C-alpha positions as CSV (number, residue, x, y, z in Angstrom):
1,M,208.1,137.8,125.1
2,A,206.4,140.7,126.6
3,R,203.4,142.1,124.8
4,R,204.1,145.3,123.0
5,S,202.2,148.2,124.6
6,G,201.8,150.5,121.5
7,G,199.9,150.3,118.2
8,R,196.3,149.7,117.3
9,A,195.5,147.4,120.2
10,A,196.7,150.0,122.7
11,R,194.7,152.7,121.0
12,R,191.6,150.5,121.2
13,E,192.1,149.8,124.8
14,S,192.7,153.5,125.6
15,R,189.5,154.5,123.8
16,A,187.5,151.8,125.5
17,A,188.8,153.0,128.8
18,K,187.7,156.5,128.1
19,V,184.2,155.3,127.2
20,T,184.0,153.4,130.4
21,A,185.2,156.3,132.5
22,A,182.9,158.9,131.0
23,A,180.6,160.7,133.3
24,P,177.0,159.4,132.8
25,Y,175.5,163.0,132.9
26,L,176.4,166.5,133.9
27,I,175.5,168.3,137.1
28,R,175.3,172.1,136.6
29,G,177.3,174.4,138.9
30,I,176.2,177.6,137.2
31,P,172.9,179.5,137.7
32,C,170.2,179.5,135.1
33,Q,169.7,182.6,133.0
34,E,166.2,184.1,133.3
35,V,164.7,186.5,130.7
36,L,161.3,186.9,132.3
37,N,160.5,188.5,135.6
38,E,157.7,187.5,137.9
39,E,155.2,189.8,136.1
40,G,156.1,188.4,132.7
41,L,155.8,184.8,133.8
42,A,152.4,185.5,135.4
43,R,151.2,187.2,132.2
44,I,152.2,184.3,130.0
45,E,150.7,181.7,132.4
46,A,147.4,183.7,132.4
47,N,147.5,183.8,128.6
48,A,147.9,180.0,128.5
49,D,145.0,179.5,130.9
50,Q,142.9,181.7,128.7
51,L,143.8,179.8,125.6
52,L,143.0,176.5,127.3
53,Q,139.7,177.7,128.6
54,D,138.4,179.7,125.6
55,I,140.0,177.9,122.5
56,G,141.1,174.6,123.9
57,I,143.2,171.8,122.4
58,E,142.1,169.4,119.6
59,F,142.8,165.8,120.3
60,R,142.3,164.2,116.9
61,D,141.3,160.6,116.0
62,D,141.3,159.1,119.5
63,E,138.0,158.6,121.3
64,E,139.6,157.0,124.3
65,V,141.5,160.2,125.0
66,L,138.4,162.3,124.7
67,E,136.7,160.0,127.2
68,L,139.7,160.4,129.6
69,W,139.3,164.1,129.4
70,R,135.6,163.9,130.1
71,G,136.3,161.8,133.2
72,A,138.9,164.3,134.4
73,G,136.4,167.2,134.3
74,A,137.3,168.9,130.9
75,D,134.7,170.3,128.5
76,V,134.7,168.0,125.4
77,R,132.9,169.0,122.3
78,D,133.6,166.8,119.2
79,Q,137.4,166.6,119.2
80,R,138.0,169.9,120.9
81,V,138.8,169.9,124.6
82,R,138.6,173.0,126.8
83,F,140.0,173.1,130.3
84,P,138.7,174.9,133.4
85,K,141.4,177.1,135.0
86,G,143.5,175.1,137.4
87,L,142.6,171.6,136.1
88,L,145.8,171.0,134.2
89,R,148.1,172.2,137.0
90,Q,146.2,170.0,139.5
91,L,146.9,167.0,137.2
92,I,150.5,167.9,136.5
93,A,151.3,168.1,140.2
94,T,151.6,164.2,140.4
95,A,154.5,164.2,137.8
96,P,158.0,163.9,139.4
97,A,160.5,166.8,139.3
98,Q,163.3,164.4,138.6
99,F,163.7,160.7,137.6
100,T,166.2,158.1,136.7
101,Q,166.4,156.6,133.2
102,H,168.0,153.2,133.5
103,A,170.5,151.9,131.0
104,R,171.3,148.2,130.5
105,N,174.7,149.1,132.1
106,P,173.7,150.7,135.4
107,A,176.9,152.8,135.3
108,R,175.2,154.7,132.4
109,N,172.0,155.5,134.2
110,V,171.0,159.2,133.8
111,E,169.2,161.5,136.1
112,I,166.8,163.8,134.3
113,G,165.6,167.0,136.0
114,G,166.9,169.2,138.7
115,D,170.4,170.5,138.0
116,N,171.3,167.6,135.7
117,I,172.1,167.8,132.0
118,V,171.9,164.9,129.6
119,F,173.2,165.1,126.1
120,A,171.6,163.0,123.4
121,P,172.3,162.9,119.6
122,V,170.4,164.3,116.7
123,Y,166.9,162.8,116.1
124,G,164.9,162.2,112.9
125,P,166.8,163.2,109.8
126,P,166.0,161.2,106.6
127,F,169.4,162.2,105.0
128,V,173.0,161.8,106.0
129,R,176.1,163.6,104.8
130,D,179.9,163.0,105.0
131,M,182.8,164.6,103.1
132,D,183.3,161.5,101.0
133,G,179.8,160.5,99.9
134,G,178.0,163.9,100.1
135,R,174.3,164.0,100.9
136,R,172.3,160.8,100.5
137,Y,169.3,159.0,102.1
138,G,170.2,157.3,105.4
139,T,170.6,153.5,105.7
140,I,170.6,151.1,108.6
141,E,174.4,151.0,108.2
142,D,174.4,154.8,108.8
143,F,172.1,154.4,111.7
144,R,174.4,151.8,113.3
145,N,177.4,154.0,112.7
146,F,175.8,156.9,114.5
147,V,174.9,154.7,117.5
148,K,178.5,153.6,117.6
149,L,179.8,157.1,117.5
150,A,177.4,158.2,120.3
151,Y,178.5,155.2,122.4
152,L,182.2,156.1,121.9
153,S,181.8,159.8,122.7
154,P,182.4,160.5,126.4
155,H,180.4,163.7,125.9
156,I,177.2,162.0,124.8
157,H,175.2,160.5,127.7
158,H,172.3,159.0,125.8
159,S,172.1,156.8,122.7
160,G,169.0,158.8,121.5
161,G,166.4,157.5,119.1
162,T,166.1,158.0,115.3
163,V,169.7,159.2,114.8
164,C,168.9,159.0,111.1
165,E,166.0,157.4,109.2
166,P,167.1,154.0,107.7
167,V,165.1,154.4,104.5
168,D,166.5,151.1,103.1
169,L,164.2,149.2,105.5
170,P,160.4,148.9,105.3
171,V,158.6,151.7,107.2
172,N,156.5,149.3,109.3
173,K,159.5,147.2,110.4
174,R,162.5,149.5,110.6
175,H,161.8,150.4,114.2
176,L,162.7,146.8,115.2
177,D,166.2,147.2,113.8
178,M,166.6,150.6,115.2
179,V,165.7,149.7,118.8
180,Y,167.9,146.6,118.5
181,S,170.8,148.6,117.3
182,H,170.6,150.9,120.4
183,I,170.5,147.8,122.7
184,K,173.2,145.8,120.9
185,L,175.7,148.4,119.9
186,S,175.5,150.6,123.0
187,D,174.8,150.3,126.7
188,K,173.7,153.9,127.1
189,P,170.0,154.8,127.7
190,F,167.9,155.0,124.5
191,M,164.5,156.0,123.1
192,G,161.6,154.0,121.7
193,S,159.5,154.3,118.5
194,V,156.6,156.7,118.3
195,T,155.5,156.3,114.7
196,A,152.5,154.1,115.6
197,P,151.1,152.7,118.8
198,E,152.0,149.1,117.8
199,R,155.6,150.2,117.2
200,A,155.7,151.8,120.6
201,Q,154.4,148.5,122.1
202,D,157.1,146.6,120.2
203,S,159.7,149.0,121.8
204,V,158.3,148.3,125.3
205,D,158.3,144.5,124.6
206,M,161.9,144.6,123.5
207,A,162.9,146.6,126.5
208,K,161.2,144.0,128.7
209,L,163.4,141.3,127.1
210,V,166.4,143.3,128.3
211,F,165.3,144.6,131.7
212,G,162.6,142.2,132.7
213,D,158.8,142.7,132.7
214,E,158.4,143.8,136.3
215,F,161.3,146.2,136.2
216,V,160.0,148.0,133.1
217,E,156.6,148.4,134.6
218,H,158.0,150.4,137.6
219,N,161.2,152.0,136.2
220,V,161.9,154.2,133.2
221,V,164.1,152.5,130.6
222,M,163.0,154.6,127.6
223,V,162.4,158.3,127.0
224,N,160.1,158.9,124.0
225,L,159.4,162.0,121.9
226,I,155.7,163.1,121.6
227,N,155.2,166.2,119.5
228,A,152.2,168.4,119.6
229,N,151.1,169.2,116.1
230,S,151.0,173.0,116.6
231,P,149.0,175.0,116.8
232,L,146.8,173.6,119.5
233,L,146.5,170.0,118.2
234,F,147.6,166.5,119.1
235,D,147.1,163.8,116.4
236,G,146.1,160.2,116.8
237,T,149.6,158.8,116.1
238,M,151.2,160.8,118.9
239,L,148.3,160.1,121.3
240,G,148.5,156.4,120.6
241,A,152.2,156.3,121.4
242,L,151.8,158.5,124.5
243,K,149.2,156.1,125.9
244,V,151.4,153.0,125.4
245,Y,154.4,154.5,127.1
246,A,152.5,156.2,129.9
247,R,150.7,153.0,130.8
248,H,154.0,151.1,131.0
249,H,155.6,153.8,133.2
250,Q,157.9,155.0,130.4
251,A,158.7,158.7,130.2
252,C,157.4,160.9,127.4
253,V,158.9,164.1,126.2
254,V,155.9,166.2,125.4
255,S,157.2,168.8,123.0
256,P,155.2,171.3,121.0
257,F,156.9,171.5,117.6
258,I,156.7,175.2,116.7
259,L,158.2,177.3,114.0
260,S,157.3,180.8,115.2
261,G,155.6,182.8,112.5
262,A,154.1,179.7,110.8
263,M,152.8,177.5,113.7
264,S,152.6,180.2,116.4
265,P,152.6,184.1,116.5
266,V,155.7,185.9,115.4
267,T,156.3,187.3,118.9
268,V,158.2,185.6,121.7
269,A,155.5,186.2,124.3
270,G,152.7,184.9,122.1
271,T,154.6,181.8,121.2
272,L,155.5,181.1,124.8
273,S,151.8,181.4,125.8
274,Q,150.8,178.9,123.1
275,L,153.5,176.4,123.8
276,L,152.8,176.4,127.5
277,A,149.2,175.6,126.8
278,E,150.1,172.8,124.5
279,A,152.8,171.3,126.8
280,M,150.5,171.4,129.8
281,A,147.8,169.6,128.0
282,G,150.1,166.8,126.9
283,V,151.8,166.5,130.3
284,A,148.5,166.3,132.1
285,L,147.2,163.6,129.8
286,T,150.1,161.3,130.9
287,Q,149.1,161.8,134.5
288,I,145.5,160.9,133.8
289,I,146.6,157.7,132.2
290,R,149.0,156.8,135.1
291,P,149.5,159.3,137.9
292,G,153.1,159.7,138.8
293,V,154.6,158.5,135.5
294,P,157.7,160.6,134.7
295,V,157.3,163.2,131.9
296,I,159.4,165.9,130.5
297,F,158.1,169.4,129.5
298,G,159.7,169.8,126.1
299,T,159.7,172.3,123.3
300,F,161.2,172.4,119.9
301,V,160.8,176.0,118.9
302,S,162.5,178.3,116.4
303,S,161.7,181.1,114.0
304,I,161.3,181.2,110.2
305,S,162.6,183.5,107.5
306,M,159.8,185.9,106.7
307,Q,161.2,186.1,103.2
308,S,161.2,182.4,102.3
309,G,159.3,180.7,105.1
310,A,162.3,178.4,105.8
311,P,163.3,177.6,109.4
312,T,166.0,179.6,111.0
313,F,168.2,178.6,114.0
314,G,170.6,180.2,116.4
315,T,168.6,183.4,116.3
316,P,168.1,185.8,119.2
317,E,164.3,185.1,119.1
318,S,164.7,181.4,119.3
319,N,167.2,181.7,122.2
320,L,164.7,183.9,124.1
321,L,162.0,181.4,123.5
322,L,164.2,178.6,124.9
323,L,165.2,180.6,128.0
324,G,161.6,181.6,128.6
325,A,160.2,178.1,128.1
326,A,162.8,176.7,130.6
327,Q,161.5,179.2,133.2
328,L,158.0,178.1,132.6
329,A,159.0,174.4,133.0
330,R,160.7,175.1,136.3
331,R,157.6,176.9,137.5
332,L,155.7,173.6,136.9
333,N,158.5,171.6,138.7
334,L,159.1,169.5,135.6
335,P,162.2,168.4,133.8
336,F,162.8,170.4,130.6
337,R,163.9,169.4,127.1
338,S,165.1,171.8,124.4
339,G,168.2,173.1,122.6
340,G,171.1,171.3,121.1
341,T,173.4,172.2,118.2
342,L,170.8,173.4,115.8
343,C,171.6,175.1,112.5
344,A,170.1,175.7,109.0
345,S,173.4,175.3,107.1
346,K,173.7,172.6,104.5
347,V,177.3,171.8,105.3
348,T,179.7,172.1,108.2
349,D,180.7,175.7,107.5
350,A,180.8,179.0,109.5
351,Q,177.0,179.3,109.4
352,A,176.7,175.8,111.0
353,A,179.3,176.7,113.7
354,Y,177.8,180.1,114.6
355,E,174.2,178.9,114.7
356,S,175.0,175.8,116.6
357,A,177.2,177.7,119.1
358,N,174.4,180.2,119.7
359,T,171.9,177.5,120.3
360,L,174.2,175.5,122.6
361,Q,175.0,178.5,124.7
362,A,171.3,179.2,125.3
363,T,170.9,175.5,126.1
364,M,173.5,175.6,128.8
365,N,172.5,178.9,130.3
366,G,168.8,178.1,130.2
367,G,168.9,175.1,132.4
368,V,167.9,172.4,129.9
369,N,167.8,168.9,131.4
370,F,167.4,166.7,128.4
371,V,169.2,168.0,125.3
372,L,168.0,166.2,122.2
373,H,169.8,167.1,119.0
374,G,173.1,167.5,120.9
375,A,175.3,166.3,118.0
376,G,175.1,165.8,114.3
377,W,172.2,168.2,113.3
378,L,172.5,169.8,109.9
379,E,170.2,171.3,107.3
380,G,167.4,172.3,109.7
381,G,167.2,168.7,111.0
382,L,166.9,167.1,107.6
383,C,170.4,165.7,107.6
384,S,172.7,163.8,110.1
385,S,176.3,164.7,109.4
386,Y,179.2,162.5,110.3
387,E,181.7,165.3,110.5
388,K,179.4,167.6,112.4
389,F,178.6,164.8,114.9
390,V,182.1,164.6,116.2
391,M,182.6,168.4,116.0
392,D,179.5,168.9,118.1
393,C,180.7,166.3,120.6
394,D,183.9,168.3,121.0
395,Q,181.8,171.3,121.8
396,L,179.7,169.3,124.3
397,G,183.0,168.5,126.0
398,M,183.6,172.2,126.4
399,M,180.1,172.7,127.8
400,A,180.8,170.0,130.4
401,V,183.6,172.1,131.7
402,Y,181.6,175.3,131.5
403,A,178.7,173.7,133.4
404,K,180.9,172.9,136.4
405,G,181.3,176.6,137.1
406,V,184.2,178.2,139.0
407,D,186.4,176.0,141.2
408,L,186.7,177.8,144.6
409,S,188.7,175.1,146.3
410,E,192.1,175.9,147.8
411,N,193.7,174.5,144.6
412,G,191.3,176.5,142.5
413,Q,192.2,179.7,144.2
414,A,195.9,179.0,143.5
415,M,197.2,181.4,146.1
416,D,200.3,179.3,146.5
417,A,201.2,179.7,142.8
418,I,200.9,183.5,143.1
419,H,203.1,183.6,146.2
420,E,205.7,181.3,144.5
421,V,206.0,183.3,141.3
422,G,205.7,186.9,142.6
423,P,206.1,190.1,140.6
424,G,207.4,189.8,137.0
425,G,207.8,186.0,137.0
426,H,205.9,183.4,135.0
427,F,203.7,180.4,136.0
428,L,204.9,177.8,133.5
429,G,207.3,176.1,135.8
430,C,205.7,176.6,139.2
431,D,204.6,173.7,141.4
432,H,200.9,174.5,141.0
433,T,201.0,174.5,137.2
434,Q,203.0,171.3,137.2
435,R,200.4,169.6,139.4
436,N,197.4,170.9,137.3
437,F,198.6,171.2,133.7
438,E,197.1,168.0,132.4
439,Q,193.6,168.9,133.5
440,A,193.9,172.7,133.6
441,F,192.2,173.4,130.3
442,Y,189.9,171.6,127.9
443,I,191.8,170.0,125.1
444,S,189.9,169.9,121.9
445,G,190.1,166.9,119.6
446,I,189.2,169.0,116.6
447,A,190.7,172.4,116.9
448,D,194.2,173.2,115.6
449,N,196.2,175.6,117.8
450,N,199.6,175.1,116.2
451,S,201.6,177.6,114.2
452,V,200.7,178.0,110.5
453,E,204.0,176.3,109.6
454,Q,203.1,173.2,111.7
455,W,199.5,173.3,110.3
456,E,200.9,173.2,106.7
457,I,203.3,170.4,107.6
458,D,200.3,168.4,108.9
459,G,198.4,168.8,105.6
460,S,196.7,172.2,105.9
461,L,193.5,170.5,107.1
462,D,190.4,172.5,108.1
463,A,188.2,171.4,111.0
464,T,185.8,169.4,108.8
465,A,188.7,167.4,107.3
466,R,190.1,166.7,110.7
467,A,186.6,165.6,111.9
468,N,186.4,163.3,108.8
469,G,189.5,161.5,109.9
470,L,188.3,161.3,113.5
471,W,185.0,159.6,113.0
472,K,186.5,157.1,110.7
473,Q,189.1,156.3,113.3
474,M,186.5,156.0,116.0
475,L,184.5,153.5,113.9
476,A,187.6,151.5,113.1
477,D,188.4,151.3,116.9
478,Y,184.8,150.5,117.9
479,M,184.3,147.6,120.3
480,A,180.7,146.6,121.2
481,P,179.7,146.5,124.8
482,E,178.9,143.0,126.2
483,L,175.3,141.8,125.8
484,D,174.0,138.6,127.5
485,P,173.8,136.0,124.6
486,A,170.4,134.8,125.9
487,I,169.0,138.3,125.7
488,D,170.5,138.8,122.3
489,E,168.9,135.5,121.1
490,A,165.5,136.5,122.6
491,L,165.6,139.8,120.8
492,G,166.6,138.2,117.5
493,E,163.7,135.7,117.8
494,F,161.2,138.5,118.7
495,I,162.3,140.6,115.7
496,T,162.2,137.6,113.3
497,N,158.7,136.7,114.4
498,K,157.4,140.3,114.2
499,K,158.8,140.8,110.7
500,A,157.3,137.5,109.5
501,A,153.9,138.3,110.8
502,V,153.1,141.2,108.4
503,P,154.1,142.1,104.9
504,D,156.5,145.0,104.2
505,S,154.8,148.4,104.0
506,T,155.8,151.9,103.0
507,Y,153.8,153.5,105.7
């Protein structure tokens, strides 16, 4: 008897095919929006040079880094480092403008830099939220679920890093389970741990079990988030992780973490001057450690409420900061990280939608190459939301179409359709429409465009409720990508031995 083509198995196969066929990254076909002219850019660069020379950057709790700066020609006094004009730009010149991050499935490799756009999930929240369970601390089960959702989404190109914090595992050991989950449950590129140098080294060692020792030492297989502790400070934890990754040829995203008004001046120009100084110092340090190692100029920057001090997102000021920082990164010929679907809302409401959309539009128009926090961000980054994750992914799909720009091919011009229909007709049944209707417009998996009567028949569900059903169905349909059993066994043995070597710790 012939196998039945419908039902759950068919849906699983269809979803798996969509995952396999997804584009590994986007190539922009639209110009970058610029908010600063040549005079403005030169002024901010001069300001940054002045800050670096007169005030300097503090590199705390790392004598080795201070020695590296001395050897490079910087002025080191205690933990404060001041930089002669031109030194950092000279060092940064060895960093590549674009690089490949390899995935364990080569079809998932991503190109970071140039005209390329890579979407990655939310990073770092200790809490998770869904319609059924509300807000709660994240667990390793939640972590695995978000890795699965990122793998299944055709609009997410990267598995990310700390998609939520699994607080049910010991602090000093949870990175092992997190990195393993990215490797086991997805075949997209991923990020390593940065919470301690030894955890960064564990991440490198696990990557070597997957890709091979020699390959890792000469190719990027992890991108890793290094935050400046603004204003004008790098701490020992971040410096330790940066050194590990740079020495093993793994890319760092050097990102000043700035809430304007608290960690930088309240003005756009003042904040841009400071973040440029901080980013240049961190990027240059990677090149001292290993000239030519890939590095991303990053920034996480937003404003605060001057009434409460709470972070705000999707504001005009934060968008101007993003657009200006992107211009500064391009001037240094470096890949740029920023943006995403950021919001301060506690739930997936209109505030979340407006703020996320505002941020995402600036992200696309600004020329961001690596978009961390692309999906799932809620509550100022304190919470990963299941519903918002799939809603954001839907928006990323729209942005993929937007990024392509205008189709000026013969088919795109559609002159044959206009000739066929003529005055007073309609295009619904013409040959051009029939040939193109399936791919003509983006079809949202979340939005409801039916009549109110049909909407009521379908249960009167709002977008959040529809998203709730979607992520549950996605997890039910999930099928893990194949992983070599020998690699899986080696990873399991490594993790077991590492966990057994030290007692559990809360720090």
